Every structure is written in structure tokens, then in C-alpha cells.
C-alpha positions in Angstrom: -160.8 127.2 -147.0 -160.2 126.4 -143.3 -161.1 130.0 -142.4 -164.3 129.7 -144.4 -165.2 126.5 -142.6 -164.4 128.1 -139.2 -166.7 131.0 -140.0 -169.5 128.7 -141.2 -169.3 126.4 -138.2 -168.9 129.0 -135.5 -172.5 129.9 -135.1 -173.9 126.3 -135.0 -171.1 125.3 -132.6 -171.9 128.3 -130.3 -175.6 127.3 -130.4 -174.8 123.7 -129.6 -172.6 124.6 -126.6 -175.2 127.1 -125.3 -177.9 124.4 -125.5 -175.7 121.9 -123.9 -175.1 124.3 -120.9 -178.8 124.9 -120.7 -179.5 121.2 -120.6 -176.9 120.7 -117.8 -178.5 123.6 -115.8 -181.9 122.1 -116.2 -180.6 118.7 -115.0 -179.1 120.3 -111.9 -182.4 122.1 -111.2 -184.3 118.8 -111.7 -182.0 117.1 -109.1 -182.6 119.9 -106.6 -186.3 119.7 -107.1 -186.2 115.9 -106.7 -184.3 116.4 -103.4 -187.0 118.9 -102.3 -189.8 116.5 -103.2 -188.1 113.7 -101.2 -187.7 115.9 -98.2 -191.4 117.0 -98.4 -192.5 113.4 -98.8 -190.5 112.6 -95.7 -192.1 115.4 -93.8 -195.6 114.3 -95.0 -194.9 110.8 -93.7 -193.8 112.2 -90.4 -197.0 114.2 -90.0 -199.0 111.0 -90.6 -197.6 109.6 -87.4 -199.8 110.5 -84.4 -196.9 110.3 -82.0 -195.0 112.9 -84.1 -198.0 115.2 -84.2 -198.4 114.9 -80.4 -194.7 115.6 -79.9 -194.9 118.7 -82.1 -198.0 120.0 -80.3 -196.3 119.6 -77.0 -193.1 121.3 -78.1 -194.5 124.1 -80.3 -197.8 124.8 -78.6 -197.0 123.6 -75.1 -200.0 121.2 -75.1 -200.3 118.8 -72.2 -202.4 115.8 -71.4 -205.0 115.9 -68.7 -203.3 115.3 -65.4 -199.9 116.5 -66.6 -198.3 119.6 -65.1 -196.7 122.2 -67.3 -193.7 124.0 -66.0 -192.4 127.1 -67.7 -188.9 128.2 -66.7 -188.6 131.9 -66.4 -185.6 134.2 -66.7 -184.6 136.6 -63.9 -186.8 139.3 -65.4 -189.8 137.0 -65.5 -189.9 136.2 -69.2 -190.0 132.6 -70.4 -186.7 131.1 -71.3 -186.1 130.9 -75.1 -185.2 127.7 -76.9 -181.5 128.8 -76.9 -181.4 128.5 -73.1 -183.3 125.2 -72.7 -182.1 121.6 -72.9 -180.5 120.2 -76.0 -183.6 118.0 -76.9 -185.8 121.1 -76.9 -183.2 122.9 -79.0 -183.4 120.3 -81.7 -187.2 120.2 -81.7 -187.5 124.0 -81.9 -184.7 124.8 -84.2 -185.8 127.1 -87.0 -189.3 127.8 -85.4 -190.8 131.0 -84.3 -190.8 131.9 -80.6 -193.2 130.4 -78.2 -196.6 131.6 -79.2 -197.9 132.1 -75.6 -194.8 134.1 -74.7 -195.5 136.3 -77.7 -199.1 136.6 -76.7 -198.2 137.5 -73.1 -195.7 140.1 -74.4 -198.3 141.7 -76.6 -200.8 141.8 -73.7 -198.1 143.5 -71.5 -197.3 146.0 -74.2 -201.0 146.8 -74.7 -201.3 147.3 -70.9 -198.3 149.6 -70.9 -199.7 151.7 -73.8 -202.7 152.8 -71.7 
């Protein structure tokens, strides 16, 4: 009799445990998505601040205000220094971003000139 009950209940028990694992996985994914939404909302709030936008334009695009003087520190070979060799405040601001766009532009101009 016990063997019969075991055989009868094995399939529903397996289905129950599978669905329970699926629900736990879905809850984990929901928590991760909620964390991503919170992070994106924080970034959106940052971009609403004009001071943050100005700071990003200065760091990423090297924008300056009228009357300011922009200095670009060059390596010994004449190329602009990368974010890895600049001050720690610039390292934080540029972490994870692409290389300086005007350095990339200048490099492509030099390569085009050398290709002639």
C-alpha cells in the first residue's frame, strides 16, 4: 500500500517542487530587476541636475566655459594622457567610459594622413 501511495504521489510532488523552484527563481529575477530600476531612477535623477550635466560635459567632452583655459596633458610621445594616468577625481568620473573623443578623433586624423 505504501509503495502504491509513493508511486501515485511522486509525480505531483515533483511538479510541486519544480514550480516552487520556478517561483523562487522568478522572485530572484524580480529583485534584480527592481535593483536595476532603482539604479536607473537614480541616474535619471542625476541627469535632471544641471550641475551634474555640466560636470559630465566638462569631463567627457572637455567642454569649457567662455574665459576658461583648457589644458591637455600630453605623454612623452605627444598623445593625450588617458584617464588611468590622471588625477583620482578624474579617474572616478571617467571610470567605465570610452576614451576621450577628441583624442580618438585626432588619432583617426593622423592615421588618415599616414595612409596617403
